[in-house]
C-alpha positions as CSV (number, residue, x, y, z in Angstrom):
1,M,-27.4,-18.2,-34.1
2,Y,-26.0,-21.7,-34.5
3,I,-22.9,-20.3,-36.1
4,L,-22.3,-17.9,-33.3
5,I,-22.7,-20.6,-30.6
6,S,-20.5,-23.0,-32.4
7,V,-17.7,-20.5,-32.9
8,L,-17.8,-19.4,-29.3
9,L,-17.7,-23.0,-28.0
10,I,-14.8,-23.9,-30.2
11,L,-12.8,-20.8,-29.2
12,V,-13.5,-21.4,-25.5
13,L,-12.4,-25.0,-25.6
14,L,-9.2,-24.3,-27.5
15,V,-8.3,-21.3,-25.2
16,F,-8.7,-23.6,-22.2
17,V,-6.3,-26.1,-23.6
18,I,-3.7,-23.5,-24.7
19,F,-3.7,-21.7,-21.3
20,S,-4.1,-24.7,-19.0
21,K,-1.6,-25.0,-16.1
22,K,0.3,-28.0,-14.9
23,D,-0.8,-29.4,-11.6
24,L,1.1,-28.7,-8.4
25,Q,3.3,-31.6,-7.2
26,A,2.6,-32.9,-3.7
27,K,5.7,-32.5,-1.5
28,E,6.4,-35.0,1.3
29,Q,5.4,-33.8,4.7
30,Q,7.4,-34.5,7.8
31,D,5.1,-33.4,10.7
32,L,1.8,-35.0,9.8
33,P,-1.3,-33.8,11.6
34,V,-4.3,-35.8,12.7
35,I,-6.9,-36.0,9.9
36,S,-10.5,-37.1,9.7
37,V,-12.2,-38.8,6.8
38,L,-15.9,-38.1,6.8
39,V,-18.3,-40.4,4.9
40,A,-22.0,-40.1,4.8
41,A,-23.8,-43.3,3.9
42,R,-27.5,-44.1,3.3
43,N,-28.6,-47.4,1.8
44,E,-25.1,-48.2,0.4
45,E,-24.9,-51.9,1.1
46,H,-23.6,-52.6,-2.4
47,T,-20.8,-50.0,-2.4
48,I,-19.7,-49.3,1.2
49,E,-17.3,-52.2,1.4
50,S,-15.2,-51.2,-1.6
51,C,-15.2,-47.6,-0.2
52,L,-14.0,-48.7,3.2
53,D,-11.5,-51.2,1.8
54,A,-9.9,-48.3,-0.1
55,L,-9.8,-46.0,3.0
56,I,-8.2,-48.6,5.3
57,K,-5.4,-49.1,2.7
58,Q,-4.4,-45.4,3.0
59,S,-0.7,-45.0,3.5
60,Y,-1.3,-42.3,6.1
61,P,-0.1,-43.2,9.6
62,K,-2.9,-45.1,11.3
63,E,-2.4,-43.4,14.7
64,K,-3.2,-40.0,13.0
65,L,-6.1,-41.1,10.8
66,E,-9.8,-41.5,11.8
67,I,-12.4,-42.8,9.3
68,M,-15.8,-41.7,10.5
69,V,-18.8,-43.2,8.8
70,G,-22.2,-41.6,9.4
71,D,-25.2,-44.0,8.8
72,D,-28.1,-41.7,7.7
73,D,-30.8,-44.0,9.1
74,S,-30.2,-46.6,6.3
75,E,-33.0,-49.1,5.6
76,D,-30.7,-51.9,4.2
77,N,-27.7,-53.8,5.5
78,T,-25.4,-50.7,5.5
79,A,-25.2,-50.4,9.3
80,D,-24.1,-54.0,9.8
81,I,-21.3,-53.7,7.2
82,I,-20.0,-50.5,8.8
83,K,-20.1,-52.0,12.3
84,K,-18.1,-55.0,11.0
85,Y,-15.4,-52.7,9.8
86,A,-15.4,-50.6,12.9
87,H,-15.0,-53.8,15.0
88,Q,-12.1,-55.0,12.9
89,Y,-10.2,-51.7,12.3
90,S,-9.5,-49.2,15.1
91,T,-9.4,-46.3,12.5
92,V,-13.0,-46.9,11.5
93,S,-15.9,-45.7,13.7
94,Y,-19.7,-46.0,13.2
95,H,-22.1,-43.2,13.9
96,L,-25.9,-43.6,13.6
97,I,-27.5,-40.3,12.5
98,K,-31.2,-39.9,13.2
99,E,-31.7,-36.4,14.6
100,G,-31.1,-33.1,12.8
101,I,-28.7,-30.3,13.7
102,G,-29.4,-26.7,12.8
103,V,-30.7,-26.2,9.3
104,A,-28.8,-29.2,7.9
105,K,-30.6,-32.0,6.2
106,G,-29.7,-35.3,4.5
107,K,-26.0,-35.6,3.7
108,A,-25.2,-32.2,5.0
109,N,-26.7,-33.1,8.4
110,V,-24.6,-36.3,8.6
111,L,-21.4,-34.4,7.7
112,A,-22.2,-31.6,10.2
113,Q,-22.6,-34.2,13.0
114,L,-19.4,-36.1,12.0
115,A,-17.4,-32.8,11.8
116,S,-18.6,-31.8,15.3
117,K,-17.0,-35.0,16.7
118,A,-13.9,-35.1,14.4
119,K,-10.5,-34.7,16.0
120,G,-8.5,-34.0,12.8
121,E,-7.0,-30.6,11.8
122,Y,-8.2,-31.4,8.3
123,F,-11.4,-33.1,7.1
124,L,-11.3,-35.2,4.0
125,M,-14.8,-36.0,2.5
126,T,-15.8,-38.7,0.1
127,D,-18.9,-40.7,-0.7
128,A,-19.9,-44.3,0.1
129,D,-19.7,-45.3,-3.6
130,I,-16.2,-43.9,-4.1
131,E,-12.8,-45.7,-4.1
132,V,-9.8,-43.4,-3.5
133,P,-6.2,-44.3,-4.2
134,P,-3.8,-45.4,-1.4
135,L,-1.9,-42.0,-1.4
136,W,-5.1,-40.0,-1.4
137,C,-4.9,-38.6,2.1
138,Q,-1.2,-37.9,1.9
139,N,-1.4,-36.1,-1.4
140,M,-4.5,-34.0,-0.7
141,L,-2.9,-32.9,2.6
142,A,0.5,-32.2,1.1
143,I,-1.1,-29.9,-1.6
144,A,-3.1,-28.1,1.1
145,K,-0.3,-27.6,3.6
146,T,2.4,-26.7,1.2
147,N,0.3,-24.0,-0.5
148,N,-1.9,-22.9,2.4
149,Y,-5.1,-23.9,0.7
150,D,-8.4,-24.1,2.6
151,I,-10.0,-26.5,0.1
152,V,-8.5,-29.0,-2.2
153,T,-10.5,-31.0,-4.7
154,G,-9.3,-34.1,-6.4
155,V,-10.6,-35.5,-9.7
156,T,-13.2,-38.3,-9.9
157,T,-14.0,-40.6,-12.8
158,I,-16.5,-43.4,-13.4
159,K,-15.7,-47.1,-13.4
160,S,-16.5,-48.1,-17.0
161,K,-18.6,-51.3,-17.3
162,G,-20.3,-50.8,-20.7
163,W,-21.4,-48.1,-23.1
164,F,-23.7,-46.3,-20.7
165,S,-21.1,-46.1,-17.9
166,N,-18.4,-45.2,-20.5
167,F,-20.5,-42.2,-21.6
168,Q,-20.9,-41.2,-18.0
169,K,-17.2,-41.4,-17.6
170,I,-16.6,-39.0,-20.5
171,D,-19.3,-36.7,-19.2
172,W,-17.7,-36.4,-15.8
173,L,-14.3,-35.9,-17.3
174,Y,-15.6,-33.1,-19.6
175,S,-17.5,-31.4,-16.8
176,L,-14.6,-31.5,-14.3
177,A,-12.1,-30.4,-17.0
178,L,-14.3,-27.3,-17.7
179,I,-14.3,-26.5,-14.0
180,K,-10.6,-27.0,-13.8
181,S,-10.0,-24.8,-16.8
182,V,-12.0,-21.9,-15.3
183,T,-10.4,-22.4,-11.9
184,D,-6.9,-22.1,-13.5
185,L,-8.0,-18.7,-14.8
186,G,-8.4,-17.6,-11.2
187,L,-12.2,-18.0,-11.2
188,G,-13.1,-20.5,-8.5
189,L,-16.4,-22.3,-9.1
190,T,-17.1,-25.2,-6.7
191,T,-15.7,-28.3,-5.1
192,M,-16.7,-32.0,-5.4
193,G,-18.0,-33.4,-2.2
194,N,-16.9,-37.0,-3.1
195,N,-13.2,-36.1,-3.3
196,M,-12.3,-33.0,-1.2
197,L,-10.3,-31.7,1.7
198,I,-11.1,-28.8,3.9
199,S,-9.2,-27.4,6.8
200,K,-11.0,-27.7,10.1
201,A,-10.4,-24.0,10.7
202,A,-12.0,-23.0,7.4
203,Y,-14.9,-25.3,8.0
204,L,-15.6,-23.9,11.5
205,A,-15.3,-20.3,10.2
206,T,-18.4,-20.9,8.1
207,G,-20.4,-22.1,11.1
208,G,-20.5,-25.6,9.7
209,Y,-23.3,-27.2,7.7
210,E,-25.7,-26.7,10.6
211,K,-25.6,-22.9,9.9
212,I,-25.0,-22.9,6.1
213,P,-28.4,-22.4,4.3
214,F,-29.5,-25.9,3.1
215,S,-28.9,-26.9,-0.4
216,V,-29.2,-30.3,-2.2
217,T,-25.7,-29.5,-3.6
218,E,-24.2,-29.3,-0.1
219,D,-20.6,-29.2,-1.4
220,F,-21.3,-26.1,-3.5
221,A,-22.9,-24.4,-0.5
222,L,-19.9,-25.1,1.6
223,F,-17.6,-23.9,-1.1
224,Q,-19.5,-20.6,-1.4
225,A,-19.4,-20.1,2.4
226,V,-15.6,-20.7,2.5
227,M,-15.1,-18.3,-0.4
228,K,-17.1,-15.6,1.4
229,N,-14.5,-15.8,4.1
230,K,-11.8,-15.3,1.5
231,G,-10.7,-18.9,1.6
232,R,-8.1,-20.3,-0.9
233,Y,-9.0,-23.2,-3.2
234,Y,-7.3,-25.5,-5.6
235,Q,-8.5,-28.3,-7.9
236,H,-5.8,-31.0,-8.2
237,F,-6.4,-32.6,-11.6
238,S,-4.0,-35.4,-11.3
239,R,-3.9,-39.2,-11.1
240,E,-2.4,-38.8,-7.6
241,T,-5.8,-37.9,-6.3
242,L,-7.9,-39.7,-8.9
243,A,-10.9,-41.5,-7.3
244,Y,-13.4,-43.9,-8.9
245,S,-17.2,-43.7,-8.6
246,Q,-19.7,-46.4,-9.4
247,P,-21.8,-45.6,-12.5
248,I,-25.5,-44.7,-12.3
249,A,-27.3,-47.9,-13.2
250,S,-30.3,-46.5,-15.2
251,L,-31.3,-43.5,-17.2
252,F,-34.0,-42.6,-14.7
253,H,-31.6,-42.5,-11.8
254,L,-29.2,-40.4,-13.9
255,F,-32.0,-37.9,-14.5
256,K,-32.6,-37.6,-10.7
257,Q,-28.9,-37.1,-10.1
258,R,-28.5,-34.4,-12.8
259,K,-31.6,-32.5,-11.6
260,R,-30.0,-32.2,-8.2
261,W,-26.8,-31.0,-9.8
262,M,-28.6,-28.5,-12.0
263,K,-30.2,-26.9,-8.8
264,G,-26.6,-26.0,-7.8
265,A,-25.4,-25.1,-11.4
266,V,-28.0,-22.3,-11.7
267,L,-26.3,-20.6,-8.8
268,L,-22.8,-20.6,-10.4
269,P,-21.2,-17.3,-11.4
270,W,-22.6,-15.8,-14.6
271,Y,-19.6,-16.7,-16.7
272,M,-20.0,-20.4,-16.0
273,V,-23.8,-20.3,-16.4
274,S,-23.2,-18.6,-19.7
275,L,-20.8,-21.4,-20.8
276,L,-23.3,-24.1,-19.7
277,L,-26.1,-22.4,-21.6
278,L,-24.0,-22.2,-24.7
279,Q,-23.4,-25.9,-24.4
280,A,-27.0,-26.6,-23.6
281,F,-28.5,-24.6,-26.5
282,Y,-25.9,-25.9,-29.0
283,Y,-27.8,-29.1,-29.6
284,P,-31.3,-27.7,-30.0
285,T,-30.0,-25.0,-32.4
286,L,-28.0,-27.7,-34.4
287,C,-31.2,-29.7,-34.8
288,V,-33.2,-26.7,-36.0
289,A,-30.4,-25.7,-38.4
290,L,-30.2,-29.1,-39.9
291,C,-34.0,-29.5,-40.2
292,F,-34.8,-26.1,-41.7
293,K,-31.6,-25.1,-43.4
294,P,-29.2,-27.9,-43.9
295,S,-25.9,-26.8,-45.4
296,L,-22.2,-27.7,-45.7
297,I,-21.3,-24.8,-43.3
298,V,-23.5,-26.3,-40.6
299,L,-22.0,-29.8,-41.0
300,C,-18.4,-28.4,-41.1
301,L,-19.0,-26.3,-37.9
302,A,-20.5,-29.4,-36.2
303,L,-17.4,-31.4,-37.2
304,I,-15.0,-28.7,-36.0
305,K,-16.8,-28.4,-32.7
306,W,-16.6,-32.1,-32.2
307,L,-12.8,-32.1,-33.0
308,S,-12.2,-29.2,-30.6
309,Q,-14.2,-31.1,-27.9
310,F,-12.3,-34.3,-28.6
311,I,-8.9,-32.5,-28.2
312,F,-10.1,-30.9,-25.0
313,I,-11.4,-34.1,-23.5
314,Y,-8.4,-36.2,-24.7
315,Y,-5.9,-33.7,-23.3
316,Y,-7.4,-33.8,-19.8
317,A,-7.9,-37.6,-19.9
318,H,-4.2,-37.9,-20.7
319,R,-3.3,-35.8,-17.6
320,I,-5.0,-38.4,-15.3
321,G,-3.8,-41.5,-17.2
322,Q,-7.2,-42.3,-18.7
323,K,-7.4,-43.8,-22.3
324,L,-10.3,-42.8,-24.5
325,K,-11.2,-44.1,-28.0
326,I,-12.1,-41.7,-30.8
327,G,-15.3,-43.6,-31.4
328,S,-16.4,-43.3,-27.8
329,V,-16.0,-39.5,-27.8
330,F,-17.9,-39.3,-31.1
331,G,-20.7,-41.4,-29.6
332,Y,-20.6,-39.2,-26.5
333,E,-21.7,-36.3,-28.8
334,V,-24.9,-38.1,-29.7
335,Y,-25.4,-39.2,-26.1
336,S,-24.8,-35.7,-24.8
337,A,-27.2,-34.2,-27.3
338,L,-30.1,-36.5,-26.3
339,L,-29.3,-36.2,-22.6
340,T,-29.1,-32.4,-22.7
341,I,-32.4,-32.0,-24.5
342,S,-34.1,-34.5,-22.2
343,L,-32.7,-33.0,-19.1
344,M,-33.9,-29.5,-20.0
345,I,-37.5,-30.9,-20.2
346,Y,-37.1,-33.0,-17.0
347,Y,-35.6,-30.1,-15.0
348,L,-38.7,-27.9,-15.8
349,M,-41.1,-30.6,-14.6
350,P,-42.8,-29.6,-11.3
351,T,-41.3,-32.4,-9.1
352,G,-39.0,-32.2,-6.2
353,V,-35.4,-33.4,-6.1
354,K,-35.3,-37.1,-5.1
355,W,-32.1,-38.0,-3.4
356,K,-31.2,-41.2,-1.4
357,G,-34.9,-42.1,-1.0
358,R,-36.0,-38.7,0.2
359,T,-37.6,-35.8,-1.7
360,Y,-36.5,-32.2,-1.3
361,S,-38.5,-29.3,-2.6
């Protein structure tokens, strides 16, 4: 069993590298439309300033840009910070969200209400703990308009501040590279709500978040709704749209984040679920193989799998200008093994999803 899983993973990773496609290049646009950046914020006093600083530095014409920040009834100093920016910059507006709309809850509810007021022909969405590059709006729009895409997703990485955040960075890179690889094969999977663009027309055609069945992975739910309408999607895996996220501070909070993500992952197409299951069961079967029947074959396959994974991760890291050390990727293998086994147990625990101070069943 272990040998079969190892061989399949090795082959999949190498095929992805061999058949990967180069990213489309953003072409300069002459007739720029009005665009709206939508940000949902709840208890983000430690991160919202860096997010807004990055957004007001956008190269996009200020008269055609609106930055709408929805305060999801924050209990800290988030509201005061947003109001300060709204007072200082005409492109920024503050919106207090207390009531619900339709079936939307939490972040989806905030985005639904911001979208209902937005003037832009395109909506760009990011999170309050994200910092986007100065050409983010321009490049995301150029990719969408030039190729008539309904959704464009950029790539997000983690700000590395130590070993724990560095492993999170590799984990994000590995996961997004897998999604990119499958997408390049013509099999659309999902979008990332912290770094995405959607045309207003495509969004309204779904009925908006107020009519999309609620999900704790609201970006995946929106993606599915757009795909049902035969929408077109592209993942732009390039440094041109590379955003930075703050790392999760503790293992406990990481578990809560991943449990929410796993709720969406189980709804992915069968081929992606199969790939994730192969990855998940690789570590338990490796442990069993080493405990009950240690052999040179098992160790060699483990080494080959690690080398294949290193090549895969290094290749995609190079595409977005990120440098990785061999030791870090090797250490990530141990981190990933422990995290995967722990998450499988945590996911099965009968607790709801805790997200931004609220619990969802």
